[in-house]
N, C-alpha and C positions, 0 to 999 in steps of 0.2 A: 361606594364610589358614586359621585354625582355625574350624570351625563349631560352633554349639551344636546338638546332636542332640535333636530333639523326637521324640515317640513314633513318628509315621509320616512325618515330613517334616523338611527342614532349612531353617532360617532363615538366609538369606545376605545379603540386602540390604534395608534399610528406608529409606523416604523420609519425613522429617517435613516438613510444610508449615505455614507460619504467616505471617500478615500482621501485622506489628508495628503497634501503635497509634502515633499521632503523639506522644502523651505516654505514656511507658512505664508500664504498670500491672501488676496482679496476673497477668493472663493471660499477658503476655509473660514474667514471671518463671517461671511454671509451665512454659511451653514451653522456656525456656532450661534449667531444671533437668532436665527429662526428656531433652532433647537431650544435655546433658553426661553424664547418667547412662548413657544408651545408648552414647555415644561412649567412655566409660571402659571399656566392655566390647568394644571394637573388635577385640580378638584373637579374639572369638567370632563376630562378624558385623559387617557394614559398615553404618554409619548415615550417610545423607546428609541434607542439609537444603535446603529451598527456601523462601526468605523474601523478603518485600517489606515496605516501610514506608509506612504512610499518611502523606502529607505535603501540602505546598502546591504540588506540581508540577501545573501545569494539564494538561499532556499526559497524565500518568499518571492523573489523576482523570477526564479525558475518556475514556480507554481503559477505565477501570473502569466508568464510567457506560454506555458503549456496550455493555460486556459484559452489563450488566443489561437493556438495551433490546433487544439483538440477541444472544441466547444462542448462536446457531449460530456467531457470530464467535469468541466466547471458547472454545467447545468445540473448534473447530479449532486455535486457538492452544495451548490446554491439552494437547490430544492430542500435539501436536508437542513440547511441553516434556517431557511425561512419557516419551515414547519416547526422548528424549535421555539418560535415566538408565539405560536398558538393564536388562533382566532383574530388575525389582523384584519382591520377594516380597510386599511390603505397603506401602501408603501410609497414614500416620497424619496426619490433618488437624486442626489446632487452629483458629485463627481464619482464616476465608477472606474475611471482609468487610474491605475494600471491593474489593480489587484482583483477587482470584481469582474471585469470584462462585460461586453454587451449581453452575454448569455444570461446574465442576472435578470434581465427584463423578460426573457422567455420563461425562466423559472417562475417568475411572479405570475405570468399569464397561465401557465400550466396548473397553478393552484387557484386560479380565478380570483386573484387579489388585485384590486384596482391599483394602477401605477401612475404616479405623477413624476415627471422628470424636469428639473430646472436646467435650462440650456445656458450655462455660464460662459461657454465658449463654443467654437465651431468644430470640436474634436470629432463628432460623429460623421462629419462630411469632409474634413480637411486634416491631413496629417500634421500640419503646423499648428492647428487649433485656433489660428488667428486670422486666416485668410491673408497671410503675408509670407513673402519669401525674400531673403536678402534685404530685409528692411524696406521692402516695397509691397504695396497691396498686390495680391495675387489671388484671383477668384477662379482659377482653372478647375478646382475641385468642385465648385458649385454646379458646373454644367457638364462635366465629363469625368473620365477616369482619373484616379490618383497616381497612375503610373509615372507621371512626370516627376514625381517627388523622389523616386528611387535613386536616380543618378545624382540628385542634389543632396541626398542623405540629410533630409530636413529634420529628422527626429534624432536628437542626441549625436548628430554628426556621424551616424552609423548606418551603413547600408543594411546591416543585419536587422537592427531595430526598426528602421524605416520600412523594410520589406514586410515584416510581420504586422506592423500597424496598417500599412496600405492594404495588405491582404485582408485584414479584419474589416476595414471600412468597406471594401468591395464585397466581401462575403455577406455582411449583414445588410448591405444595400440590396444585393441580389435577393436575399431571403425576405426582403420587405419588413425586417424587424422593426424599423422606426415608423413604419406605417401601421403595423398590426399589433405590436406588443407594448405600446405606450398608450395609455388612455387619455392623458392630458400632458401637454408640454407647458412650461412656464418660460416665456421669453422676457428679458429684462426691459426691452424697449420695442417700439413699433418697428424701428429700423432692423433690429435683429430678427424679428418675426418675418419681415419681408425677405430677408436673405435666406432664412430657412425654407420659406415657401418656394423661392427660386430653386432651391436645392432638391425640392420634391416632397418635403414634409406636408401633410394635409393641413390646410389653413384652419379648418374647423376644429382642429385639436390643439391649437396654440392660443394661450391666453397671456396677455402682457401683465406682469406684476413687477414693480420696481423693487429695489432693495430699500432698506431702512436703517436708521440709527436711533439710539436713545437721544432724547432732547437734552442738550447740555445746559439749557436755560429754563427748564421746568415750566414750559408753556408761556413764558413772557412774550408778549406780542412785539414790542419794540425794544431794540438793544441800543446801547450807547457805544460808539466807535471812536477810535483815534486813527483816522486814515493816515498811514505814514509809509507804506511800502507796497510793492507788488510781491507776490508769493508763488513759488513753485513747490509742490510737495509730490514726490513720487520717485520711481526708479530712474536712475541716471543711465539711460540707455538710448540708443539711436532712434528707436521707434517712438520714444516719448518726445522727440523733437528738441532735444537738448541743444544741438548745434544751431537750430533755428532760433531758439530762445536767446542764446548767447550772442549770436550775430545781431539780433534785433536790439539787444540792450546796448550795443555800441552807439545807437541813435537815440537812446532814452536817458535823460539826465534825472534819474530818480532811483531811490534804493530798491534793490531786488534781493529778496531772501530766498535761497535755495535750500530745501531740506530733502534728504534722501541719500541713498547709496547705490552703487552699481558700476558697471564696466567703464562708464565715462566720468568717473569720479575725479580722475587726475586732470581731465580737461576742465572740469568745473573749478577745481582748486586753482588751476593756472589762471583762469579768468578772474577768480576772486582776488588773486594776488596782484593782477595787472590792472584791474578796473575798480576804482574806489566805490562805485555804486553797487557792486555785486558782493553779497555776503553769504558764504557757504557755512551751514551749521551742521552738516553731516546728518546721520540718522537721528531722529527724535521720536519720543513717545507721544501719545495723544495728549497727555497733560501739557506738553510744551507746544504742540502744534495748534491746539485750539486758541490760545491767546494770540498766536501769530496770525491765525485766520481772522480773528475778530478785529485785529488792528490793521488788516490789509485793505488797501483800496480794491484789490481784485485778486482772485486766484487765476493763475495761468496754466492752461493745458495746451501744449503745442504738439500733441501727438500726431504722428503721420499714419497711424493705423486706426481702425474703427473703434477700439476700446469696447468694453462691455457696458457696465454701469459703474463708473468709477466711484468708490466710496468717498473719495476726497471731495467730490462735487456735493454730495449730501452734507458732508461736514462743513463745507463752505456755506451752503444755504442755511443750515441750522444755526450758524454763527452770524447770519445776516451779511454775508459777503458775496458779491456778484462774481462772475467768472468771465474770463477772456479765453475763448477756445477755438480750435481748428474747426472749420465748417464741414466736418464729415462725421458720419456714424452716429453713435449714441450720444456723444457729447453735444452735437449740434441740435439733437432732438431735446435733450434735457434742459439745455441752456437756451431758452427762448430769446432769440436775438432782439436787442433793444428793449427788453423787459427784465431779464434776469442777468444780463451781461451783453457781451458782443461776440460776434464771430469774426475770424480773419481767415484769409485764404490759406489752406493747408500748405505747409512747407515754405511760405512766403514771409521771410523775416522783415521785409520792407512793410508789408501790410500789418504784421504784428506790431512793429514799432509805431506805425501810424495810429492804430487803435489804442495802444497803451498810452501814447501821448495825449490822445483825445480824452481818455478817462481821467488821466492825471490833471488835465487842465479844467475839468468839469466835475468838481466835487459834488455839486448838487445832483447831477445825473447818477454819479456813483452811489450816493445815499439813497436815491429813489430806487435804483436797481437792487441795492442791498435790502431795503425794506420789502421789496417784492420777493426777493429770494427767501427771506425769513417766513413770509406768509406762504410761499410755495412749499417750504418744508412742513409747516404746520398743517397744511391742507393734504399733502400727498405722502409724506415720507416718515411719519411717526410710527412707533410700534403698534399703537392702537389701530391705525388705519391699515397697516400691513396685516395684522391678525385678522381683521375683517375680510380683507381680500383673500387671504390664504384659506380661511375656513370656507369661504364661498366656493373657491376652486375645489376643495376637498368634497364639499357637499354635492356639487354638480357631478363630479367624477364618480363618486360612489353611487349616487342614485341612478345615473345613466348606465353605469356598469350593471347594476342589478336589474334594470329595466331592459337590458340587452340592446341599448341604443348606442349609436356613435355619439361621442361627446360633441355638443354644439358650442359655437362661440358665444 
């Protein structure tokens, strides 16, 4: 085996850990992308994976629940599993909920294996995982107890499930698991990093590394476009601002294509039937979405929540398409206003319509933003750049762990 030589150590074997969701989503795609990226460099080091899938298995769900109630049981099992992989240099944990439980981090530390954890959501501090409740931003868990969530039944609309999730959050917070048993966190944006610091995570342990996608155009610098519609791609749900988008388009005389599925699908279908400019295509695969992106004047994200690092933004940039986004959270950070697209006031359909009409009337500005977006992708979001960032995080985590140092930013 050929090893990658780092300054003072060798990276030989990595274990990636992830609990897949029952319905595959963005976090699962990010994990799969990183696993494939690392495995494609298997001539340099060995990458193993440990994965589970949340499902309807009663036995598996009971085991997961027992792990939350009796952490010593899951710690013992986790330690046995980790030992089975032999001589690990680093463990990188993505989603641990629901099957692995936070005790997995304690098992790693008991074996003195360096641990990296990607913060895809706010699950370790908030039972909703999104800092939202009832489709509104709710940051109560950042600054205090999660007990407020019990009567709301925020997890699976179940008091029982919510109780054990809140109990787990408070238990591991009190034990300082997140301060002491993770060597390095990866946040997807500076905004997310700030929120975690507000919640009490040590700033010096958090590194920002974005997501990435494969280049659909093999490094071509400039792309040819046929700008002919606005485009929304995503889940059709209230927190995605679907009602804001539909109201805005009552004041926009230009084609809008909507792609996706979800609880507000009937509302979108109704709008498409009554409004000539709105075209609903339902769920589509990437092969259909990419041409729609390349032909779009702009991608629209009207979300009323913070989002994480939406993959569709990377797909837009990679296809040379600017974005029109709500002025909050990670979206506003990724989409540099008046360079990669425009911001509008969150939840304000009047402002969304105004900004959309401005872009539609100024194709030269749209093309400039689109060219900037393509260059932004090539500079920051390619697999090659992401591998460089990821291996640098691994190198620093391992070397500082072995030196007995606290990881520095």
